[in-house]
VOPAGU-2260 file (C-alpha; in pm, 1 decimal, decimal comma):
REM VOPAGU-2260
SITE   aa  ch    i         X         Y         Z
SITE  MET   A    0   19267,4   10906,0   13264,6
SITE  LYS   A    1   19310,6   10807,5   12900,7
SITE  ARG   A    2   19178,5   11053,7   12644,5
SITE  VAL   A    3   19057,5   10977,7   12292,3
SITE  VAL   A    4   18949,2   11267,5   12071,1
SITE  SER   A    5   18774,4   11237,1   11736,8
SITE  VAL   A    6   18855,9   11535,8   11516,6
SITE  SER   A    7   18571,9   11543,4   11266,5
SITE  LEU   A    8   18506,0   11727,8   10942,8
SITE  GLY   A    9   18140,7   11706,2   11037,8
SITE  SER   A   10   17913,6   11960,9   11197,9
SITE  SER   A   11   18016,0   12104,0   11536,0
SITE  ARG   A   12   17649,1   12073,8   11634,9
SITE  ARG   A   13   17712,0   11703,6   11691,9
SITE  ASP   A   14   17996,7   11752,3   11942,2
SITE  HIS   A   15   17993,9   11528,8   12247,3
SITE  ARG   A   16   18209,2   11443,6   12546,6
SITE  VAL   A   17   18169,0   11166,6   12800,9
SITE  GLU   A   18   18374,2   10998,5   13072,5
SITE  THR   A   19   18341,2   10625,6   13116,2
SITE  THR   A   20   18522,1   10320,2   13251,9
SITE  LEU   A   21   18648,6   10055,0   13011,1
SITE  LEU   A   22   18837,3    9745,6   13128,6
SITE  GLY   A   23   18891,1    9911,4   13464,1
SITE  GLU   A   24   19043,9   10226,6   13315,3
SITE  GLN   A   25   18894,7   10574,3   13306,5
SITE  PHE   A   26   18845,2   10717,4   12959,3
SITE  CYS   A   27   18744,7   11058,6   12833,3
SITE  LEU   A   28   18590,0   11026,3   12487,1
SITE  GLU   A   29   18535,8   11340,5   12281,6
SITE  ARG   A   30   18410,4   11433,9   11938,8
SITE  VAL   A   31   18499,2   11780,0   11803,2
SITE  GLY   A   32   18355,7   11891,4   11469,1
SITE  THR   A   33   18527,5   12145,2   11245,0
SITE  ASP   A   34   18236,2   12212,3   11006,8
SITE  GLY   A   35   18418,0   12083,7   10699,4
SITE  ASP   A   36   18726,9   12299,3   10754,3
SITE  LEU   A   37   19033,3   12085,2   10672,2
SITE  ALA   A   38   19277,2   12351,7   10792,9
SITE  ALA   A   39   19098,5   12379,1   11127,7
SITE  ALA   A   40   19097,6   12001,4   11163,7
SITE  ALA   A   41   19470,9   11983,1   11091,7
SITE  GLY   A   42   19536,3   12261,7   11340,7
SITE  LEU   A   43   19339,4   12083,3   11611,9
SITE  ILE   A   44   19524,3   11756,8   11544,5
SITE  ARG   A   45   19857,9   11937,8   11581,9
SITE  GLU   A   46   19733,5   12092,3   11906,4
SITE  LEU   A   47   19628,7   11752,5   12046,3
SITE  ASP   A   48   19940,0   11569,0   11928,2
SITE  GLY   A   49   20131,9   11430,2   12223,2
SITE  ARG   A   50   19860,6   11539,3   12468,9
SITE  VAL   A   51   19605,5   11261,1   12415,6
SITE  ASP   A   52   19626,3   10882,9   12385,9
SITE  ALA   A   53   19466,6   10852,5   12041,9
SITE  ILE   A   54   19320,9   11081,9   11776,1
SITE  GLY   A   55   19033,9   10967,0   11556,3
SITE  LEU   A   56   18961,1   11098,7   11208,6
SITE  GLY   A   57   18587,7   11163,0   11201,1
SITE  GLY   A   58   18379,7   11240,9   10894,2
SITE  ILE   A   59   18662,3   11123,7   10667,4
SITE  ASP   A   60   18822,4   10790,6   10581,4
SITE  LEU   A   61   19194,3   10733,7   10561,0
SITE  TYR   A   62   19127,5   10422,9   10354,3
SITE  LEU   A   63   18845,5   10288,1   10138,8
SITE  HIS   A   64   18833,6    9913,3   10075,8
SITE  ALA   A   65   18722,4    9685,9    9795,2
SITE  GLY   A   66   18817,7    9321,3    9766,4
SITE  ARG   A   67   19170,4    9279,7    9897,1
SITE  ARG   A   68   19273,5    9632,8    9806,4
SITE  ARG   A   69   19264,2    9947,8   10011,5
SITE  TYR   A   70   19282,5   10298,3    9868,7
SITE  LEU   A   71   19445,0   10586,0   10053,6
SITE  LEU   A   72   19260,0   10919,8   10039,5
SITE  ARG   A   73   19486,5   11220,1    9996,3
SITE  ASP   A   74   19299,4   11465,7   10221,8
SITE  ALA   A   75   19286,1   11214,5   10507,5
SITE  PHE   A   76   19656,2   11132,3   10464,9
SITE  LYS   A   77   19738,4   11502,0   10503,4
SITE  LEU   A   78   19529,1   11522,8   10819,5
SITE  ALA   A   79   19686,3   11214,0   10972,9
SITE  GLY   A   80   20030,1   11361,2   10899,8
SITE  ALA   A   81   19954,1   11657,2   11127,2
SITE  ALA   A   82   20023,7   11429,0   11425,6
SITE  ARG   A   83   20380,3   11317,9   11490,3
SITE  ARG   A   84   20352,3   11144,5   11829,0
SITE  THR   A   85   19991,8   11042,1   11896,0
SITE  PRO   A   86   19842,4   10746,6   11702,6
SITE  VAL   A   87   19581,9   10853,4   11444,4
SITE  VAL   A   88   19303,1   10610,2   11351,1
SITE  ASP   A   89   19007,9   10623,5   11111,6
SITE  GLY   A   90   18805,7   10323,5   11234,5
SITE  SER   A   91   18896,3   10092,2   10944,4
SITE  GLY   A   92   19009,3    9812,3   11173,0
SITE  VAL   A   93   18686,4    9823,3   11375,4
SITE  LYS   A   94   18472,6    9834,5   11061,9
SITE  ASP   A   95   18646,9    9523,1   10934,8
SITE  THR   A   96   18599,8    9329,1   11259,2
SITE  LEU   A   97   18326,0    9458,1   11487,9
SITE  GLU   A   98   18079,9    9523,5   11206,4
SITE  ARG   A   99   18131,2    9176,0   11060,7
SITE  ARG   A  100   18063,8    9031,4   11405,0
SITE  VAL   A  101   17750,1    9243,5   11450,2
SITE  VAL   A  102   17604,9    9107,4   11125,2
SITE  ASP   A  103   17674,6    8753,3   11248,6
SITE  GLN   A  104   17497,8    8832,1   11575,9
SITE  LEU   A  105   17196,2    8982,2   11401,6
SITE  ALA   A  106   17175,3    8681,9   11169,2
SITE  ALA   A  107   17176,4    8449,6   11470,7
SITE  GLN   A  108   16880,2    8648,3   11609,2
SITE  GLY   A  109   16689,7    8630,9   11280,4
SITE  ILE   A  110   16702,1    9007,6   11226,4
SITE  ILE   A  111   16919,7    8954,2   10919,7
SITE  TYR   A  112   16823,6    8662,6   10698,4
SITE  ARG   A  113   16873,0    8505,4   10355,9
SITE  GLY   A  114   16685,4    8686,5   10081,1
SITE  GLN   A  115   16644,3    9008,2   10280,9
SITE  LYS   A  116   16644,3    9309,0   10048,6
SITE  THR   A  117   16928,9    9528,4   10166,8
SITE  LEU   A  118   17076,1    9863,6   10064,7
SITE  VAL   A  119   17435,6    9943,4   10160,4
SITE  VAL   A  120   17468,1   10312,5   10083,9
SITE  CYS   A  121   17847,8   10297,8   10037,9
SITE  ALA   A  122   18025,1    9962,0   10046,3
SITE  LEU   A  123   18372,7   10108,1    9989,0
SITE  ASP   A  124   18337,4   10278,4   10326,5
SITE  ARG   A  125   18217,2    9959,3   10498,2
SITE  PHE   A  126   18340,5    9668,7   10294,0
SITE  GLY   A  127   18345,9    9430,3   10590,0
SITE  LEU   A  128   17981,7    9504,3   10665,0
SITE  ALA   A  129   17884,7    9465,0   10297,9
SITE  GLU   A  130   18077,9    9139,8   10259,5
SITE  SER   A  131   17921,9    8994,6   10573,4
SITE  LEU   A  132   17568,1    9081,0   10459,0
SITE  VAL   A  133   17635,3    8906,3   10128,3
SITE  SER   A  134   17774,8    8601,4   10307,4
SITE  HIS   A  135   17446,4    8569,2   10497,4
SITE  GLY   A  136   17250,4    8561,7   10171,8
SITE  CYS   A  137   17101,6    8911,2   10172,0
SITE  GLU   A  138   16987,6    9045,6    9833,6
SITE  THR   A  139   17213,3    9347,2    9850,4
SITE  MET   A  140   17230,0    9666,5    9646,8
SITE  PHE   A  141   17544,9    9878,0    9676,2
SITE  GLY   A  142   17482,8   10249,6    9634,2
SITE  ASP   A  143   17839,8   10374,1    9590,4
SITE  LEU   A  144   17791,5   10516,8    9240,5
SITE  MET   A  145   17444,6   10644,5    9325,1
SITE  PHE   A  146   17506,9   10830,3    9649,7
SITE  ALA   A  147   17876,0   10919,8    9622,8
SITE  CYS   A  148   17876,2   11003,9    9250,8
SITE  GLY   A  149   17510,9   11079,7    9170,7
SITE  LEU   A  150   17501,0   10817,4    8895,2
SITE  PRO   A  151   17182,3   10608,9    8853,5
SITE  VAL   A  152   17381,3   10285,2    8857,1
SITE  PRO   A  153   17302,1   10038,1    9135,9
SITE  LEU   A  154   17553,6    9758,6    9189,4
SITE  TYR   A  155   17459,5    9408,6    9298,8
SITE  ARG   A  156   17791,4    9222,8    9315,2
SITE  LEU   A  157   18099,0    9304,9    9523,1
SITE  GLN   A  158   18315,0    9176,8    9238,9
SITE  THR   A  159   18171,6    9450,8    9016,8
SITE  LEU   A  160   18245,8    9710,7    9283,2
SITE  ASP   A  161   18601,3    9578,5    9308,5
SITE  ARG   A  162   18655,7    9608,2    8932,6
SITE  ILE   A  163   18516,3    9962,1    8921,4
SITE  ALA   A  164   18726,8   10063,9    9221,5
SITE  ARG   A  165   19044,1    9940,3    9051,7
SITE  MET   A  166   18968,6   10168,5    8756,2
SITE  VAL   A  167   18849,6   10485,5    8929,3
SITE  MET   A  168   18997,2   10495,2    9280,5
SITE  PRO   A  169   19351,9   10585,6    9171,8
SITE  VAL   A  170   19197,0   10910,7    9043,8
SITE  VAL   A  171   18912,2   10953,5    9293,3
SITE  SER   A  172   19147,0   10917,6    9591,0
SITE  TRP   A  173   19311,4   11247,3    9491,0
SITE  LEU   A  174   18984,8   11443,8    9479,8
SITE  PRO   A  175   18891,4   11679,0    9763,9
SITE  PHE   A  176   18698,7   11467,2   10012,4
SITE  LYS   A  177   18403,0   11709,0   10017,7
SITE  TYR   A  178   18312,7   11585,1    9667,5
SITE  LEU   A  179   18274,5   11228,8    9793,8
SITE  TYR   A  180   18106,1   11261,8   10132,0
SITE  PRO   A  181   17883,3   11509,7   10316,5
SITE  THR   A  182   18092,1   11726,9   10547,4
SITE  GLY   A  183   18020,2   12034,2   10758,9
SITE  GLN   A  184   17672,1   12182,5   10715,8
SITE  LYS   A  185   17582,1   11922,4   10452,1
SITE  GLN   A  186   17549,6   11673,9   10738,3
SITE  ASP   A  187   17258,6   11878,8   10874,3
SITE  SER   A  188   17064,6   11899,3   10547,5
SITE  GLN   A  189   16889,1   11645,8   10329,2
SITE  VAL   A  190   16855,4   11608,3    9955,5
SITE  ALA   A  191   16634,2   11326,4    9832,3
SITE  ARG   A  192   16836,9   11109,7    9595,3
SITE  PHE   A  193   16726,6   10776,0    9449,3
SITE  PRO   A  194   16437,0   10728,8    9695,4
SITE  GLU   A  195   16340,0   10413,6    9505,6
SITE  ALA   A  196   16654,9   10245,7    9639,0
SITE  TYR   A  197   16545,6   10319,2    9996,1
SITE  ALA   A  198   16188,6   10210,5    9918,9
SITE  ALA   A  199   16295,8    9872,9    9779,7
SITE  ALA   A  200   16506,9    9783,2   10082,5
SITE  GLU   A  201   16396,8    9614,2   10402,4
SITE  LEU   A  202   16732,9    9686,1   10565,1
SITE  ILE   A  203   16931,1   10007,0   10504,9
SITE  ALA   A  204   17293,3    9983,0   10614,2
SITE  GLY   A  205   17606,0   10196,3   10621,5
SITE  ASP   A  206   17741,0   10529,3   10735,0
SITE  PHE   A  207   17465,8   10737,5   10893,3
SITE  HIS   A  208   17570,5   11066,3   10733,5
SITE  PHE   A  209   17520,5   10906,8   10391,9
SITE  ILE   A  210   17188,7   10756,9   10502,3
SITE  ARG   A  211   17065,3   11083,6   10653,0
SITE  ARG   A  212   17186,2   11305,1   10368,6
SITE  TYR   A  213   16967,5   11127,0   10112,1
SITE  LEU   A  214   16690,7   11001,4   10340,7
SITE  PRO   A  215   16347,2   11018,3   10175,6
SITE  PRO   A  216   16043,5   11158,6   10362,5
SITE  LYS   A  217   15924,2   10808,9   10453,8
SITE  VAL   A  218   16115,1   10494,9   10544,7
SITE  LYS   A  219   15820,3   10314,9   10701,3
SITE  GLY   A  220   15900,8    9974,5   10846,0
SITE  LYS   A  221   16271,2    9986,3   10757,4
SITE  ILE   A  222   16554,4    9850,9   10968,8
SITE  ILE   A  223   16847,4   10094,0   10986,7
SITE  LEU   A  224   17189,6    9940,2   11055,6
SITE  THR   A  225   17444,4   10213,3   11116,0
SITE  ASN   A  226   17646,0   10390,9   11385,0
SITE  THR   A  227   17715,4   10739,2   11526,4
SITE  VAL   A  228   17362,5   10861,6   11586,1
SITE  THR   A  229   17247,9   11137,9   11816,6
SITE  ARG   A  230   16912,9   11176,8   11992,9
SITE  GLU   A  231   16811,3   11410,6   11709,8
SITE  ASP   A  232   16893,7   11139,3   11454,9
SITE  VAL   A  233   16681,8   10886,7   11644,4
SITE  ARG   A  234   16392,0   11131,1   11649,9
SITE  LEU   A  235   16428,1   11190,6   11274,0
SITE  LEU   A  236   16417,5   10817,4   11196,9
SITE  ARG   A  237   16113,6   10773,2   11419,9
SITE  GLU   A  238   15933,4   11060,3   11247,1
SITE  ARG   A  239   16012,6   10910,9   10905,0
SITE  GLY   A  240   15864,0   10577,5   11010,2
SITE  ALA   A  241   16169,8   10354,8   11058,6
SITE  ASP   A  242   16087,4   10038,9   11251,7
SITE  THR   A  243   16421,3    9950,3   11414,8
SITE  LEU   A  244   16752,9   10126,9   11467,3
SITE  ILE   A  245   17064,8    9917,0   11518,2
SITE  THR   A  246   17397,9   10083,0   11594,1
SITE  THR   A  247   17708,2    9868,6   11563,3
SITE  THR   A  248   17881,6   10063,7   11839,3
SITE  PRO   A  249   17719,7   10087,3   12184,4
SITE  ARG   A  250   17553,3   10398,9   12321,3
SITE  ILE   A  251   17775,3   10586,7   12566,7
SITE  GLY   A  252   17637,4   10893,8   12738,2
SITE  GLY   A  253   17321,8   10896,2   12528,0
SITE  ARG   A  254   17474,7   10849,5   12183,7
SITE  SER   A  255   17688,9   10612,0   11983,0
SITE  PHE   A  256   18042,0   10712,9   11897,4
SITE  GLY   A  257   18206,7   10654,1   11562,0
SITE  THR   A  258   18424,6   10355,7   11481,3
SITE  ASN   A  259   18728,1   10585,4   11488,1
SITE  VAL   A  260   18665,3   10652,3   11858,4
SITE  ILE   A  261   18627,4   10282,0   11938,0
SITE  GLU   A  262   18946,3   10210,7   11744,0
SITE  GLY   A  263   19118,2   10486,4   11939,4
SITE  VAL   A  264   19011,7   10314,8   12261,4
SITE  LEU   A  265   19155,9    9981,9   12139,9
SITE  VAL   A  266   19485,7   10144,6   12042,9
SITE  ALA   A  267   19504,8   10323,4   12378,8
SITE  ILE   A  268   19442,2    9998,3   12565,5
SITE  ALA   A  269   19694,6    9805,3   12356,7
SITE  GLY   A  270   19949,5   10084,1   12383,4
SITE  CYS   A  271   20068,8   10042,4   12026,5
SITE  LEU   A  272   20038,3   10190,1   11678,6
SITE  PRO   A  273   19731,6   10103,0   11465,2
SITE  ASP   A  274   19941,8    9916,1   11207,0
SITE  GLU   A  275   20063,8    9685,0   11484,0
SITE  LEU   A  276   19711,5    9552,5   11543,9
SITE  ASP   A  277   19614,3    9259,9   11323,4
SITE  GLN   A  278   19260,9    9126,2   11283,7
SITE  ALA   A  279   19306,3    8860,9   11553,1
SITE  THR   A  280   19419,1    9125,5   11804,0
SITE  TYR   A  281   19119,1    9341,3   11719,8
SITE  TYR   A  282   18887,5    9049,4   11792,3
SITE  THR   A  283   19068,2    8974,6   12120,1
SITE  LEU   A  284   19034,0    9334,9   12237,7
SITE  LEU   A  285   18671,0    9349,4   12127,3
SITE  ASP   A  286   18604,0    9030,7   12325,3
SITE  ARG   A  287   18756,6    9189,8   12633,2
SITE  LEU   A  288   18541,8    9501,0   12592,7
SITE  ALA   A  289   18232,4    9283,1   12534,6
SITE  LEU   A  290   18082,2    9541,1   12301,4
SITE  GLU   A  291   17725,3    9472,9   12195,8
SITE  PRO   A  292   17520,9    9646,8   11926,2
SITE  SER   A  293   17237,5    9870,3   12039,1
SITE  ILE   A  294   16895,7    9762,3   11907,7
SITE  GLU   A  295   16610,6   10009,8   11951,5
SITE  LYS   A  296   16254,0    9955,9   11839,0
SITE  LEU   A  297   16118,3   10282,5   11703,6
SITE  ALA   A  298   15777,4   10203,1   11556,3
SITE  TRP   A  299   15592,1   10144,8   11881,0
SITE  ARG   A  300   15656,6   10502,7   11992,7
SITE  GLN   A  301   15516,1   10659,2   11679,5
SITE  THR   A  302   15197,9   10859,5   11701,3
SITE  ALA   A  303   14915,0   10813,4   11457,1
């Protein structure tokens, strides 16, 4: 049985383990949270090294992307270096392929359409998703400065994001990751931030921890395009009035796993290092897995 473990800086309350069959092979998929403790995460990675088929970095990105550039984050690089034998992945390859494809599929179904008012909470984390939404004509706001930095500066062009990233990412990439993204117990709490950005959007897209962290009391009628949700997350969105939940990765064992887990599966199947997989190979493997997004209507279950 192949084993893929996501070592996450997120809350241990979200841990999950499931066994499933993919392309005729048995897989054990696990997510283990370390409650924001980098040292504990590094220790667990060292413990798993050489004993599992792939290790995912959860709750942290190894790379952020803008335009044709990618920016290495110091804390994630240190974590990845704790493994010497087992491939370590952060989901970047899946974000840049699967999530683009999901947007194409949703556009073909009319769920995503030209002129749709869209909020991407952090485009640097999901540049492929953001770029694909723009290509389909969505009126898109990028919340990177708002939700990652707390600055009341919405962005409306990816070219602007690219220029800003070139200036600030060489410095930001060296900051402790906890200053950029909710980790540990912060993933279980909410602080309303720029609710007007949520209110203006018809579609809210991006990393769910970012979406949840700053989720306003009401998101009535909104479409949420994200991944890695639990049953508790689904209940929260339903209570807040969301109309539809779309996860780019399929539900396995009652919840969706992060892109780092799916990328770990692809690496385990291919039997190679992540850097040896190009975009075409990712698409080939995704075709073989026949992954489909999960689309769940929430509004009809709401009570008056």
